[in-house]
N, C-alpha and C positions, 0 to 999 in steps of 0.2 A: 796678854794675860786674861784670865779671868776677870770679869768686872767686880769690884769689889766694894762691897756695901759700907756706910759709912756713915755715923749720926754726929751730929754737931749738937750739942747739949751743953753748953756753956752761956746760954743766953735763955730768956722769956720762953720764947718757942723752939722744942727740939725740932731738928731737922731730919731728915733722914736723905741721903744721896747714895750715887752711884756712879763709881769714878769707871769709865770704858779703856783709862789709857789712850796710848797715839801719842803721836810726835807731830809739834806744830803749834799753829795759834791757837787760844783755847776757845770751845765754842759749851756753852751752857745750854741746857733743854730744860722747857718748861711746859707742864701736858697741862691739858686742859681739864673744865668742872666735871667733878667725880671721875677723872684718871690718875693713874699715880706715875711713874718714873720708868715703869715696866712699858709704857705707851710710845717708847724710844726704843724700844729693844732690837727691833727691825732695822732703824735707821743707824744708830750710833755706832755700828762695826764698820758700817760703810763710810764712816768720817774720819776712823781712825790713821787712816794712810797720811790724812794730810792735818788733822788737830787732834788735839787731848782735849778727850770728850767726857762731861759729865752731866748726868743727869738729875734733879733732885724732886721730891714730893712738897709740891706746894703746902702752906700752914692749912690742916684739917684734911688732909688728904693723906692717902697711904699711909707709911709709920710715922709722918710730920706729927709735933704735936699739933694742940688745938690753941687758935687764938680767934678774936674776932678780925672780918676781912677789912681791913684797913691798909690802903692800897701804900700808905708812904712805909708800912708796916712793912706789908710784902716785899716791898724793894730792899728794906733792911734784911730780911729774911735771905733774899736771894746776894746780898752783898755779903752776908756771912758766911755762906757758900762760899764763893766768889774768893773769900779771904782766906778759909779756911783751905783753899785747895790751890791758894794761890797762885789765881788764874787773873793774869795781867790783862786787862782790857779783854773781856769776852766779848765774842759774837752770840748774841743771846737771841737762841730760835724759840718761840712759844708758837702752841697750837692755839686755838679755840681761849681760854681766858688766860690761858700761859702767853697769847699772842696779845691780849691787852697788857699784862703784868711787862711783855716786851715795850709795848710803846710808850710807856713810863719811866721804863728803864731809858729809852732813847731819850727823854726829854731830862734825866737825869745827869744824862752823858751825851751831851752835846757834841763831846771832841771824840768819841770812842768810834770804836769799829764797826760798828752798827749793830741790827736787826735781823730778822726773819719772821715779819708776820704768816702765820697759815691760817687763815680763816678765823680769823679774831679780831675782828673788828665792831661787830655788832652783835647784840643773841639773837633770838628768835621770835622774843616778844621786844618790839622797840615803838617806835613815837610812829602814829602813820604816815607821815609825809615822808619817813624814811623807806617806805615800799612803793616798788614803781612799777606800772603797768597794769594797776586794778581800778578800776573805778571805786570809790568812796563809798556808794551803795552796796558793792560787792564787800569790799573791806571790812565793812563793820561787822558781820556776821561772820567773818571767816576768824577776824580778831577773838571775836567770844567764843566761836572754837578752840583755837587757840590758845586761851587761857584756862578753859574747861580741862583743857588737856595736862598743862604744865600743875593745875589745880591736883588734878587725882594723883602726878607725880609727888608733889609735896606732899601730900596725904598719905601716899606709901609708903614715903621716906620716912615718917614717923612711925611709922609700925616696924616690927622684926620681919624679916626676910621669911620667904615661904621657903622650906629646907631646898626645895630643887632650885630653888631662885641662887640663893647661897652658895651652893654649890658646882654652879656653872661662873662665878667671882672670882678674882684668885684674891687669895688670903689678902694681899697687902691693901684691898679695896673694903677691907670688912672690918668693924669693930664687934666686939663679943660682949655681950653684958649679962645680969642674970636675968631678965626677961627675955633674951634672946639676941640673934644677928642682923646688927644693920648696916647697911653701905654707908661709905665716907663720901665723903662728908656729911654730917647728921644734918636732919632737916633744916634747923634752926640758921646754921651758916649757909647752906643752898639760899632760904628766902632771902637771907640777907644778900646775900649777891644777885641772886633772881631781879631785885627792885631796884639795883645801885644804878644810878643812873649814867654812871663809865660804863659799866657791863653791861648795858642795854644800847650806849652809840658811844665809842670813840673815835668815828670818824673826825670829828673835829679837832680831835688831839692830833691827829697827824700831820698838821699844819706847821705845829711848832716844834717837828724835828728835825733838827739841825745834821745830826749824822746818816751816814747812808743806810735805804730802809730796802725791803725787798718785801712786798704782798704778796701771798700767793691767795688767789682764789679758785675756790672749788667751782665745779658750773654745772653739781647735778644735785639732784635731792638725794637724801639719805633714804635707802629700799625703806618701804614698807608704812608710809606716813597713811595716819588715817584720814578720809572724810578729804575735803578741798584743801586739807594742808599743805598738802604739795604744791599747791597754786602759791598759795603764801608763800611759802618758803621760797619759790622763785623767784617772785615778786622782791622778796628782803633779799635776796641777792646783786637783782638789778639794781638796787636801791644801792646799794653798796658799790657796786661797778660804776653807777652813774658819778655819785659822789665822790668817790675816792679819785677817778680819773680827773674829774675839775680841779681838784685838789692838788694832784701830780701832774698835771698838765705844764707847771712851769717851773717845777721844782726835779732836775735831772739827777738828782741825788736819792728821788725817793723813783721806784721802782713798781711797776704791778705786773705779774704772771698770772695768768689765766691757766688752771692745770684743771684737768680732766678728771672727775672723780667727786667723793661728795663729801660733806661736813670729816668724815674719816676716812680722810686722804694721807692721814700719814700711815692708818694701817694698810689702804689698801695698795697706794702707790710709795711703797719707800724707798724704791732706789730714785722716784723722782724727785721727789723731796729731799733725797740725799743730794742729788744733782746741782738741786736749786743752791741749797748751803755752799755747796764746793766752789760754784762758781759765784757766788757772792765775794770771796776770797781770792778769786782768778785761779782756782785749781778748776782743770777738766780731767775729767776722769770716763771712764767707761767701764758703767755699773751694770751693761748689758750681762 
């Protein structure tokens, strides 16, 4: 069947979801910062042969309503979607920011079937000790360059989008006002998330996970990074890998998969991401 759009509006923050159908145990898909449930459109059909699949717009994103970024409230949003669709004990799959939500979901549901976290353990802007392979005297100017880049993006988010840029984005990712068209989330919410300590680093929280968890780590830079920011992103990934492998070494229920691709790996490699999800539940599928 064609995916069905659903609005869950019996709560303080309206939530938009897409029911992809399918048979089998439930899977709930969570997108990253600035994304929408459309992020999973290439992956979801690859899962419906083995799973009932639902994707949702996180608060402040897509067609969902606005609300402050409070992690427990966001988990309550996820629970509301789970309850609405009757998804008993779903496998929660999250990319980037959605992966951080999935980690906290795992902590809330230690007896659940587990989570898949796709490249969602640290933001690009994190503490200096979380980067690996760059000397401190090199790291300081690179962090300053990265901060300038994100500051410029934040300033742009506070202004209406140029018409040509807005035309390139799905309408679901936009909000229209009398002043013009803006990207979602708004600049205030994006700034709140940007400086949230858990968004900057959720690796330490992994040690508390008791249910099965798979961590998919991208191995490449996003294309087109300016200056030496690419070197910094490689160091960020190296730091995540170092610290995550140290945490998972004596925890067999926590697995790490290194996947060719950039932080946009869900869009770049939907078949590989779907295969990783299927194998978490013991399924084997030829997606080639």
